[in-house]
N, CA, C and O atoms as CSV, one atom per row, in Angstrom:
chain,resi,resn,atom,element,x,y,z
A,1,HIS,N,N,141.078,30.098,40.496
A,1,HIS,CA,C,142.031,31.185,40.375
A,1,HIS,C,C,143.142,30.741,39.429
A,1,HIS,O,O,143.664,29.634,39.561
A,2,LEU,N,N,143.499,31.590,38.488
A,2,LEU,CA,C,144.641,31.360,37.605
A,2,LEU,C,C,145.759,32.302,38.020
A,2,LEU,O,O,145.519,33.489,38.241
A,3,LEU,N,N,146.988,31.782,38.130
A,3,LEU,CA,C,148.113,32.638,38.444
A,3,LEU,C,C,149.391,32.044,37.888
A,3,LEU,O,O,149.431,30.869,37.523
A,4,GLU,N,N,150.433,32.855,37.824
A,4,GLU,CA,C,151.730,32.436,37.306
A,4,GLU,C,C,152.671,32.202,38.480
A,4,GLU,O,O,152.691,32.979,39.434
A,5,SER,N,N,153.453,31.122,38.403
A,5,SER,CA,C,154.443,30.824,39.431
A,5,SER,C,C,155.666,30.218,38.770
A,5,SER,O,O,155.593,29.131,38.196
A,6,ASP,N,N,156.782,30.912,38.847
A,6,ASP,CA,C,158.046,30.435,38.265
A,6,ASP,C,C,157.904,30.026,36.808
A,6,ASP,O,O,158.465,29.011,36.395
A,7,GLY,N,N,157.162,30.798,36.024
A,7,GLY,CA,C,157.006,30.523,34.604
A,7,GLY,C,C,155.923,29.524,34.264
A,7,GLY,O,O,155.716,29.231,33.086
A,8,SER,N,N,155.226,28.992,35.249
A,8,SER,CA,C,154.130,28.049,35.008
A,8,SER,C,C,152.794,28.703,35.312
A,8,SER,O,O,152.702,29.585,36.166
A,9,VAL,N,N,151.758,28.263,34.606
A,9,VAL,CA,C,150.397,28.721,34.882
A,9,VAL,C,C,149.762,27.714,35.828
A,9,VAL,O,O,149.751,26.514,35.553
A,10,LEU,N,N,149.231,28.210,36.951
A,10,LEU,CA,C,148.581,27.357,37.933
A,10,LEU,C,C,147.092,27.662,37.998
A,10,LEU,O,O,146.677,28.816,37.881
A,11,PHE,N,N,146.296,26.621,38.184
A,11,PHE,CA,C,144.869,26.747,38.461
A,11,PHE,C,C,144.668,26.281,39.899
A,11,PHE,O,O,145.010,25.149,40.240
A,12,VAL,N,N,144.114,27.150,40.741
A,12,VAL,CA,C,143.928,26.850,42.158
A,12,VAL,C,C,142.442,26.931,42.465
A,12,VAL,O,O,141.812,27.965,42.242
A,13,GLY,N,N,141.879,25.839,42.977
A,13,GLY,CA,C,140.462,25.796,43.285
A,13,GLY,C,C,140.199,25.303,44.688
A,13,GLY,O,O,140.827,24.341,45.131
A,14,PRO,N,N,139.263,25.952,45.415
A,14,PRO,CA,C,138.943,25.504,46.764
A,14,PRO,C,C,138.106,24.230,46.756
A,14,PRO,O,O,137.343,23.980,45.823
A,15,VAL,N,N,138.258,23.434,47.801
A,15,VAL,CA,C,137.412,22.274,48.048
A,15,VAL,C,C,136.461,22.681,49.168
A,15,VAL,O,O,136.899,23.057,50.256
A,16,LEU,N,N,135.151,22.605,48.898
A,16,LEU,CA,C,134.148,23.059,49.861
A,16,LEU,C,C,133.438,21.876,50.493
A,16,LEU,O,O,133.266,20.832,49.864
A,17,ALA,N,N,133.026,22.050,51.750
A,17,ALA,CA,C,132.253,21.020,52.448
A,17,ALA,C,C,131.231,21.709,53.340
A,17,ALA,O,O,131.491,22.796,53.856
A,18,PRO,N,N,130.062,21.081,53.528
A,18,PRO,CA,C,129.066,21.671,54.420
A,18,PRO,C,C,129.574,21.697,55.854
A,18,PRO,O,O,130.273,20.790,56.304
A,19,GLN,N,N,129.207,22.752,56.553
A,19,GLN,CA,C,129.598,22.921,57.943
A,19,GLN,C,C,128.384,22.613,58.809
A,19,GLN,O,O,127.349,23.265,58.671
A,20,GLU,N,N,128.490,21.650,59.681
A,20,GLU,CA,C,127.378,21.242,60.538
A,20,GLU,C,C,127.164,22.248,61.650
A,20,GLU,O,O,128.146,22.873,62.048
A,21,PRO,N,N,125.994,22.460,62.181
A,21,PRO,CA,C,124.712,21.960,61.685
A,21,PRO,C,C,124.021,22.936,60.751
A,21,PRO,O,O,122.886,22.687,60.343
A,22,THR,N,N,124.672,24.043,60.397
A,22,THR,CA,C,124.003,25.112,59.652
A,22,THR,C,C,123.904,24.845,58.160
A,22,THR,O,O,123.143,25.522,57.467
A,23,ASP,N,N,124.657,23.871,57.646
A,23,ASP,CA,C,124.706,23.559,56.216
A,23,ASP,C,C,125.309,24.683,55.390
A,23,ASP,O,O,125.172,24.683,54.167
A,24,LEU,N,N,125.983,25.657,56.036
A,24,LEU,CA,C,126.768,26.626,55.290
A,24,LEU,C,C,128.054,25.927,54.855
A,24,LEU,O,O,128.480,24.960,55.486
A,25,TYR,N,N,128.662,26.405,53.797
A,25,TYR,CA,C,129.874,25.754,53.293
A,25,TYR,C,C,131.113,26.413,53.876
A,25,TYR,O,O,131.118,27.602,54.193
A,26,THR,N,N,132.158,25.614,54.009
A,26,THR,CA,C,133.440,26.099,54.479
A,26,THR,C,C,134.531,25.543,53.559
A,26,THR,O,O,134.352,24.496,52.937
A,27,ILE,N,N,135.648,26.243,53.480
A,27,ILE,CA,C,136.777,25.784,52.666
A,27,ILE,C,C,137.541,24.738,53.467
A,27,ILE,O,O,138.024,25.023,54.563
A,28,THR,N,N,137.653,23.524,52.923
A,28,THR,CA,C,138.354,22.450,53.621
A,28,THR,C,C,139.693,22.104,52.972
A,28,THR,O,O,140.444,21.285,53.504
A,29,GLY,N,N,139.992,22.706,51.856
A,29,GLY,CA,C,141.252,22.431,51.183
A,29,GLY,C,C,141.316,23.100,49.832
A,29,GLY,O,O,140.445,23.888,49.466
A,30,PHE,N,N,142.364,22.772,49.096
A,30,PHE,CA,C,142.559,23.317,47.755
A,30,PHE,C,C,143.127,22.236,46.853
A,30,PHE,O,O,143.841,21.340,47.303
A,31,GLU,N,N,142.798,22.335,45.583
A,31,GLU,CA,C,143.441,21.526,44.556
A,31,GLU,C,C,144.196,22.477,43.644
A,31,GLU,O,O,143.684,23.533,43.273
A,32,VAL,N,N,145.418,22.096,43.285
A,32,VAL,CA,C,146.279,22.929,42.450
A,32,VAL,C,C,146.689,22.117,41.234
A,32,VAL,O,O,147.098,20.962,41.350
A,33,TYR,N,N,146.573,22.741,40.058
A,33,TYR,CA,C,146.971,22.105,38.801
A,33,TYR,C,C,147.900,23.035,38.039
A,33,TYR,O,O,147.738,24.255,38.072
A,34,ARG,N,N,148.878,22.447,37.351
A,34,ARG,CA,C,149.815,23.188,36.504
A,34,ARG,C,C,149.492,22.889,35.049
A,34,ARG,O,O,149.242,21.738,34.693
A,35,LEU,N,N,149.495,23.915,34.205
A,35,LEU,CA,C,149.224,23.734,32.789
A,35,LEU,C,C,150.461,23.194,32.083
A,35,LEU,O,O,151.522,23.818,32.110
A,36,ASP,N,N,150.320,22.039,31.454
A,36,ASP,CA,C,151.362,21.474,30.601
A,36,ASP,C,C,151.011,21.889,29.186
A,36,ASP,O,O,150.127,21.305,28.559
A,37,VAL,N,N,151.707,22.902,28.682
A,37,VAL,CA,C,151.383,23.487,27.381
A,37,VAL,C,C,151.630,22.489,26.258
A,37,VAL,O,O,150.828,22.399,25.329
A,38,GLU,N,N,152.724,21.737,26.328
A,38,GLU,CA,C,153.051,20.793,25.264
A,38,GLU,C,C,152.016,19.681,25.139
A,38,GLU,O,O,151.666,19.286,24.027
A,39,GLU,N,N,151.527,19.176,26.258
A,39,GLU,CA,C,150.540,18.097,26.251
A,39,GLU,C,C,149.097,18.620,26.245
A,39,GLU,O,O,148.151,17.845,26.099
A,40,ALA,N,N,148.939,19.930,26.403
A,40,ALA,CA,C,147.614,20.577,26.441
A,40,ALA,C,C,146.702,19.929,27.489
A,40,ALA,O,O,145.572,19.535,27.202
A,41,ARG,N,N,147.242,19.833,28.735
A,41,ARG,CA,C,146.441,19.259,29.820
A,41,ARG,C,C,146.895,19.840,31.154
A,41,ARG,O,O,147.970,20.429,31.265
A,42,TRP,N,N,146.041,19.658,32.165
A,42,TRP,CA,C,146.340,20.110,33.518
A,42,TRP,C,C,146.919,18.948,34.314
A,42,TRP,O,O,146.381,17.841,34.269
A,43,ILE,N,N,148.013,19.187,35.045
A,43,ILE,CA,C,148.670,18.169,35.866
A,43,ILE,C,C,148.531,18.575,37.331
A,43,ILE,O,O,148.860,19.699,37.710
A,44,LYS,N,N,148.042,17.649,38.144
A,44,LYS,CA,C,147.854,17.933,39.568
A,44,LYS,C,C,149.196,18.188,40.240
A,44,LYS,O,O,150.166,17.465,40.012
A,45,VAL,N,N,149.240,19.230,41.072
A,45,VAL,CA,C,150.440,19.623,41.801
A,45,VAL,C,C,150.262,19.206,43.258
A,45,VAL,O,O,149.271,19.561,43.895
A,46,GLU,N,N,151.223,18.454,43.779
A,46,GLU,CA,C,151.162,18.006,45.173
A,46,GLU,C,C,151.977,18.911,46.093
A,46,GLU,O,O,151.717,18.980,47.295
A,47,ARG,N,N,152.963,19.605,45.524
A,47,ARG,CA,C,153.845,20.475,46.303
A,47,ARG,C,C,154.225,21.683,45.459
A,47,ARG,O,O,154.509,21.552,44.268
A,48,LEU,N,N,154.229,22.862,46.080
A,48,LEU,CA,C,154.629,24.078,45.371
A,48,LEU,C,C,156.147,24.093,45.215
A,48,LEU,O,O,156.875,23.679,46.117
A,49,ALA,N,N,156.610,24.564,44.082
A,49,ALA,CA,C,158.039,24.556,43.768
A,49,ALA,C,C,158.769,25.746,44.388
A,49,ALA,O,O,158.191,26.813,44.598
A,50,ALA,N,N,160.032,25.538,44.670
A,50,ALA,CA,C,160.997,26.601,44.963
A,50,ALA,C,C,160.581,27.564,46.069
A,50,ALA,O,O,160.542,28.775,45.851
A,51,ASP,N,N,160.272,27.040,47.250
A,51,ASP,CA,C,160.015,27.914,48.402
A,51,ASP,C,C,158.836,28.868,48.168
A,51,ASP,O,O,158.848,29.995,48.663
A,52,ARG,N,N,157.837,28.431,47.427
A,52,ARG,CA,C,156.709,29.296,47.072
A,52,ARG,C,C,155.537,29.175,48.036
A,52,ARG,O,O,155.329,28.140,48.669
A,53,ALA,N,N,154.783,30.257,48.127
A,53,ALA,CA,C,153.496,30.304,48.817
A,53,ALA,C,C,152.542,31.037,47.883
A,53,ALA,O,O,152.949,31.943,47.157
A,54,LEU,N,N,151.281,30.645,47.904
A,54,LEU,CA,C,150.263,31.276,47.066
A,54,LEU,C,C,149.337,32.119,47.921
A,54,LEU,O,O,149.021,31.755,49.054
A,55,PHE,N,N,148.905,33.243,47.377
A,55,PHE,CA,C,147.892,34.088,47.992
A,55,PHE,C,C,146.744,34.168,46.993
A,55,PHE,O,O,146.939,34.633,45.870
A,56,VAL,N,N,145.543,33.721,47.384
A,56,VAL,CA,C,144.413,33.711,46.457
A,56,VAL,C,C,143.195,34.374,47.079
A,56,VAL,O,O,142.894,34.176,48.256
A,57,SER,N,N,142.499,35.166,46.269
A,57,SER,CA,C,141.216,35.767,46.628
A,57,SER,C,C,140.492,36.099,45.334
A,57,SER,O,O,141.071,35.993,44.252
A,58,GLU,N,N,139.253,36.492,45.433
A,58,GLU,CA,C,138.481,36.849,44.242
A,58,GLU,C,C,139.059,38.075,43.549
A,58,GLU,O,O,138.909,38.219,42.335
A,59,GLN,N,N,139.712,38.957,44.287
A,59,GLN,CA,C,140.205,40.207,43.730
A,59,GLN,C,C,141.636,40.143,43.210
A,59,GLN,O,O,141.990,40.865,42.278
A,60,SER,N,N,142.468,39.278,43.812
A,60,SER,CA,C,143.854,39.188,43.365
A,60,SER,C,C,144.460,37.872,43.812
A,60,SER,O,O,144.122,37.348,44.873
A,61,SER,N,N,145.352,37.345,42.998
A,61,SER,CA,C,146.071,36.110,43.330
A,61,SER,C,C,147.497,36.250,42.837
A,61,SER,O,O,147.741,36.765,41.746
A,62,PHE,N,N,148.449,35.782,43.657
A,62,PHE,CA,C,149.851,35.884,43.273
A,62,PHE,C,C,150.677,34.890,44.075
A,62,PHE,O,O,150.188,34.287,45.030
A,63,THR,N,N,151.934,34.723,43.678
A,63,THR,CA,C,152.858,33.854,44.395
A,63,THR,C,C,153.980,34.695,44.980
A,63,THR,O,O,154.292,35.774,44.477
A,64,VAL,N,N,154.576,34.191,46.039
A,64,VAL,CA,C,155.738,34.851,46.645
A,64,VAL,C,C,156.759,33.769,47.002
A,64,VAL,O,O,156.421,32.594,47.142
A,65,ARG,N,N,158.000,34.194,47.143
A,65,ARG,CA,C,159.029,33.321,47.704
A,65,ARG,C,C,158.893,33.481,49.217
A,65,ARG,O,O,159.169,34.554,49.755
A,66,ALA,N,N,158.473,32.427,49.899
A,66,ALA,CA,C,158.131,32.496,51.323
A,66,ALA,C,C,159.292,32.990,52.186
A,66,ALA,O,O,159.069,33.726,53.147
A,67,SER,N,N,160.509,32.605,51.865
A,67,SER,CA,C,161.665,33.011,52.670
A,67,SER,C,C,161.932,34.509,52.616
A,67,SER,O,O,162.674,35.029,53.450
A,68,GLU,N,N,161.343,35.212,51.653
A,68,GLU,CA,C,161.532,36.659,51.536
A,68,GLU,C,C,160.466,37.461,52.268
A,68,GLU,O,O,160.563,38.687,52.339
A,69,ILE,N,N,159.438,36.789,52.821
A,69,ILE,CA,C,158.346,37.456,53.520
A,69,ILE,C,C,158.343,36.969,54.969
A,69,ILE,O,O,158.058,35.799,55.221
A,70,PRO,N,N,158.654,37.846,55.921
A,70,PRO,CA,C,158.688,37.411,57.324
A,70,PRO,C,C,157.360,36.759,57.754
A,70,PRO,O,O,156.283,37.315,57.538
A,71,GLY,N,N,157.463,35.577,58.362
A,71,GLY,CA,C,156.287,34.881,58.867
A,71,GLY,C,C,155.542,34.047,57.849
A,71,GLY,O,O,154.615,33.322,58.208
A,72,CYS,N,N,155.924,34.133,56.587
A,72,CYS,CA,C,155.244,33.385,55.530
A,72,CYS,C,C,155.784,31.958,55.482
A,72,CYS,O,O,156.991,31.742,55.590
A,73,MET,N,N,154.883,30.983,55.319
A,73,MET,CA,C,155.280,29.576,55.262
A,73,MET,C,C,155.246,29.082,53.823
A,73,MET,O,O,154.285,29.337,53.096
A,74,SER,N,N,156.295,28.375,53.412
A,74,SER,CA,C,156.335,27.818,52.059
A,74,SER,C,C,155.376,26.649,51.943
A,74,SER,O,O,154.983,26.046,52.941
A,75,ASN,N,N,155.006,26.337,50.704
A,75,ASN,CA,C,154.110,25.228,50.387
A,75,ASN,C,C,152.729,25.399,51.034
A,75,ASN,O,O,152.057,24.420,51.360
A,76,CYS,N,N,152.324,26.659,51.210
A,76,CYS,CA,C,151.022,26.974,51.797
A,76,CYS,C,C,150.224,27.886,50.874
A,76,CYS,O,O,150.785,28.620,50.061
A,77,ILE,N,N,148.913,27.823,51.016
A,77,ILE,CA,C,148.007,28.703,50.274
A,77,ILE,C,C,147.294,29.584,51.287
A,77,ILE,O,O,146.544,29.099,52.133
A,78,TYR,N,N,147.538,30.883,51.190
A,78,TYR,CA,C,146.847,31.868,52.015
A,78,TYR,C,C,145.614,32.291,51.222
A,78,TYR,O,O,145.721,32.623,50.042
A,79,PHE,N,N,144.448,32.281,51.859
A,79,PHE,CA,C,143.230,32.528,51.096
A,79,PHE,C,C,142.273,33.473,51.805
A,79,PHE,O,O,142.206,33.537,53.032
A,80,VAL,N,N,141.541,34.200,50.979
A,80,VAL,CA,C,140.370,34.963,51.414
A,80,VAL,C,C,139.236,34.415,50.585
A,80,VAL,O,O,139.334,34.359,49.359
A,81,GLY,N,N,138.160,34.009,51.233
A,81,GLY,CA,C,137.087,33.404,50.470
A,81,GLY,C,C,135.720,33.641,51.067
A,81,GLY,O,O,135.553,33.691,52.285
A,82,GLU,N,N,134.749,33.787,50.195
A,82,GLU,CA,C,133.343,33.849,50.583
A,82,GLU,C,C,132.659,32.761,49.782
A,82,GLU,O,O,132.562,32.856,48.558
A,83,VAL,N,N,132.183,31.729,50.458
A,83,VAL,CA,C,131.673,30.574,49.740
A,83,VAL,C,C,130.290,30.803,49.153
A,83,VAL,O,O,129.931,30.149,48.174
A,84,ASP,N,N,129.505,31.708,49.719
A,84,ASP,CA,C,128.251,32.144,49.106
A,84,ASP,C,C,127.857,33.485,49.725
A,84,ASP,O,O,128.489,33.940,50.679
A,85,TYR,N,N,126.823,34.111,49.189
A,85,TYR,CA,C,126.464,35.464,49.615
A,85,TYR,C,C,126.090,35.524,51.090
A,85,TYR,O,O,126.294,36.554,51.732
A,86,TYR,N,N,125.554,34.457,51.634
A,86,TYR,CA,C,125.051,34.470,53.000
A,86,TYR,C,C,126.090,34.038,54.035
A,86,TYR,O,O,125.794,34.006,55.230
A,87,SER,N,N,127.282,33.713,53.596
A,87,SER,CA,C,128.326,33.229,54.511
A,87,SER,C,C,129.283,34.354,54.877
A,87,SER,O,O,129.335,35.396,54.223
A,88,TRP,N,N,130.024,34.113,55.924
A,88,TRP,CA,C,131.069,35.041,56.324
A,88,TRP,C,C,132.216,34.991,55.324
A,88,TRP,O,O,132.512,33.940,54.756
A,89,VAL,N,N,132.855,36.128,55.117
A,89,VAL,CA,C,134.112,36.138,54.378
A,89,VAL,C,C,135.166,35.650,55.362
A,89,VAL,O,O,135.251,36.151,56.484
A,90,THR,N,N,135.968,34.677,54.948
A,90,THR,CA,C,136.988,34.136,55.833
A,90,THR,C,C,138.364,34.298,55.215
A,90,THR,O,O,138.503,34.462,54.003
A,91,TRP,N,N,139.366,34.251,56.056
A,91,TRP,CA,C,140.733,34.186,55.574
A,91,TRP,C,C,141.415,33.072,56.350
A,91,TRP,O,O,141.046,32.786,57.489
A,92,GLY,N,N,142.403,32.447,55.737
A,92,GLY,CA,C,143.066,31.344,56.399
A,92,GLY,C,C,144.287,30.883,55.651
A,92,GLY,O,O,144.734,31.512,54.691
A,93,VAL,N,N,144.823,29.758,56.116
A,93,VAL,CA,C,146.023,29.169,55.518
A,93,VAL,C,C,145.789,27.678,55.350
A,93,VAL,O,O,145.339,26.996,56.271
A,94,TYR,N,N,146.099,27.186,54.161
A,94,TYR,CA,C,146.025,25.756,53.854
A,94,TYR,C,C,147.437,25.244,53.612
A,94,TYR,O,O,148.168,25.820,52.806
A,95,SER,N,N,147.835,24.174,54.295
A,95,SER,CA,C,149.146,23.559,54.109
A,95,SER,C,C,149.034,22.440,53.084
A,95,SER,O,O,148.302,21.474,53.295
A,96,MET,N,N,149.755,22.565,51.976
A,96,MET,CA,C,149.750,21.502,50.972
A,96,MET,C,C,150.492,20.273,51.487
A,96,MET,O,O,150.166,19.152,51.099
A,97,GLU,N,N,151.473,20.464,52.345
A,97,GLU,CA,C,152.224,19.334,52.897
A,97,GLU,C,C,151.351,18.514,53.850
A,97,GLU,O,O,151.324,17.286,53.766
A,98,GLU,N,N,150.636,19.195,54.758
A,98,GLU,CA,C,149.795,18.498,55.730
A,98,GLU,C,C,148.406,18.174,55.178
A,98,GLU,O,O,147.654,17.414,55.788
A,99,ARG,N,N,148.072,18.744,54.033
A,99,ARG,CA,C,146.777,18.546,53.392
A,99,ARG,C,C,145.612,18.910,54.301
A,99,ARG,O,O,144.622,18.185,54.399
A,100,LYS,N,N,145.761,20.081,54.978
A,100,LYS,CA,C,144.679,20.540,55.838
A,100,LYS,C,C,144.727,22.056,55.993
A,100,LYS,O,O,145.764,22.691,55.804
A,101,VAL,N,N,143.572,22.613,56.343
A,101,VAL,CA,C,143.482,24.035,56.652
A,101,VAL,C,C,144.060,24.221,58.046
A,101,VAL,O,O,143.572,23.625,59.006
A,102,LEU,N,N,145.103,25.048,58.164
A,102,LEU,CA,C,145.737,25.278,59.458
A,102,LEU,C,C,144.865,26.164,60.338
A,102,LEU,O,O,144.771,25.944,61.546
A,103,PHE,N,N,144.229,27.164,59.736
A,103,PHE,CA,C,143.224,27.959,60.430
A,103,PHE,C,C,142.365,28.691,59.413
A,103,PHE,O,O,142.769,28.901,58.269
A,104,GLN,N,N,141.170,29.077,59.853
A,104,GLN,CA,C,140.237,29.824,59.010
A,104,GLN,C,C,139.386,30.681,59.942
A,104,GLN,O,O,138.691,30.159,60.814
A,105,GLN,N,N,139.446,32.001,59.753
A,105,GLN,CA,C,138.753,32.936,60.633
A,105,GLN,C,C,137.897,33.898,59.831
A,105,GLN,O,O,138.256,34.243,58.704
A,106,PRO,N,N,136.758,34.346,60.388
A,106,PRO,CA,C,135.966,35.377,59.703
A,106,PRO,C,C,136.752,36.677,59.601
A,106,PRO,O,O,137.523,37.014,60.500
A,107,VAL,N,N,136.557,37.404,58.507
A,107,VAL,CA,C,137.204,38.704,58.331
A,107,VAL,C,C,136.556,39.715,59.258
A,107,VAL,O,O,137.243,40.591,59.785
A,108,GLY,N,N,135.254,39.617,59.470
A,108,GLY,CA,C,134.531,40.531,60.356
A,108,GLY,C,C,133.297,41.074,59.679
A,108,GLY,O,O,133.092,40.864,58.484
A,109,GLY,N,N,132.476,41.769,60.438
A,109,GLY,CA,C,131.249,42.337,59.890
A,109,GLY,C,C,130.172,41.292,59.703
A,109,GLY,O,O,130.221,40.221,60.309
A,110,SER,N,N,129.212,41.599,58.877
A,110,SER,CA,C,128.075,40.719,58.643
A,110,SER,C,C,128.294,39.845,57.421
A,110,SER,O,O,129.071,40.203,56.536
A,111,PRO,N,N,127.612,38.690,57.360
A,111,PRO,CA,C,127.708,37.856,56.153
A,111,PRO,C,C,127.301,38.657,54.915
A,111,PRO,O,O,126.338,39.422,54.951
A,112,GLY,N,N,128.043,38.473,53.822
A,112,GLY,CA,C,127.746,39.160,52.568
A,112,GLY,C,C,128.214,40.595,52.514
A,112,GLY,O,O,127.988,41.276,51.514
A,113,MET,N,N,128.870,41.083,53.578
A,113,MET,CA,C,129.239,42.500,53.652
A,113,MET,C,C,130.517,42.838,52.896
A,113,MET,O,O,130.603,43.903,52.286
A,114,TYR,N,N,131.522,41.944,52.924
A,114,TYR,CA,C,132.810,42.248,52.313
A,114,TYR,C,C,132.927,41.568,50.963
A,114,TYR,O,O,133.039,40.345,50.888
A,115,GLU,N,N,132.901,42.348,49.908
A,115,GLU,CA,C,132.958,41.793,48.565
A,115,GLU,C,C,134.298,42.019,47.889
A,115,GLU,O,O,134.531,41.484,46.805
A,116,ALA,N,N,135.189,42.800,48.498
A,116,ALA,CA,C,136.431,43.144,47.819
A,116,ALA,C,C,137.640,42.992,48.734
A,116,ALA,O,O,138.474,43.894,48.806
A,117,ALA,N,N,137.746,41.869,49.432
A,117,ALA,CA,C,138.926,41.629,50.259
A,117,ALA,C,C,140.135,41.485,49.350
A,117,ALA,O,O,140.084,40.773,48.348
A,118,ARG,N,N,141.216,42.159,49.699
A,118,ARG,CA,C,142.426,42.124,48.870
A,118,ARG,C,C,143.635,41.843,49.740
A,118,ARG,O,O,143.654,42.159,50.930
A,119,TRP,N,N,144.648,41.239,49.124
A,119,TRP,CA,C,145.902,41.000,49.806
A,119,TRP,C,C,146.793,42.203,49.646
A,119,TRP,O,O,146.723,42.909,48.640
A,120,PHE,N,N,147.620,42.437,50.621
A,120,PHE,CA,C,148.686,43.426,50.486
A,120,PHE,C,C,149.853,42.942,51.318
A,120,PHE,O,O,149.676,42.284,52.343
A,121,LEU,N,N,151.045,43.276,50.866
A,121,LEU,CA,C,152.252,42.941,51.608
A,121,LEU,C,C,152.883,44.230,52.097
A,121,LEU,O,O,153.162,45.121,51.294
A,122,PRO,N,N,153.117,44.350,53.411
A,122,PRO,CA,C,153.737,45.572,53.921
A,122,PRO,C,C,155.177,45.687,53.448
A,122,PRO,O,O,155.860,44.684,53.244
A,123,ALA,N,N,155.622,46.910,53.280
A,123,ALA,CA,C,156.999,47.157,52.861
A,123,ALA,C,C,157.667,48.092,53.843
A,123,ALA,O,O,157.026,49.004,54.365
A,124,VAL,N,N,158.936,47.883,54.101
A,124,VAL,CA,C,159.714,48.747,54.975
A,124,VAL,C,C,160.476,49.712,54.077
A,124,VAL,O,O,161.205,49.299,53.175
A,125,LEU,N,N,160.297,50.997,54.336
A,125,LEU,CA,C,160.975,52.015,53.523
A,125,LEU,C,C,162.188,52.560,54.230
A,125,LEU,O,O,162.879,53.425,53.692
């Protein structure tokens, strides 16, 4: 996933691992890189800057200031992912500080059923 955060371009990629005993894959983490335009290279990011949280999915990816979204945790990656056609679509939260998935749950329905999971943020009018 490519997205912009505080004027920087970030590349966010899931780390997958087989899930025993079915050999289906699950998301076990994320790697984040920032584009250094002057050096023309990607630099690994260990912590998100300025109270940020990332939301990533196949359909949309964006950053938010966590303190402005009730219940949102900074330095975390909220994700929706389907690791292959035969797996469940899952959503969860990865903590960059703790370097672990805090939770990961199926979205629902049958494997391969949800192809367009999208993020939305509720607004109070």
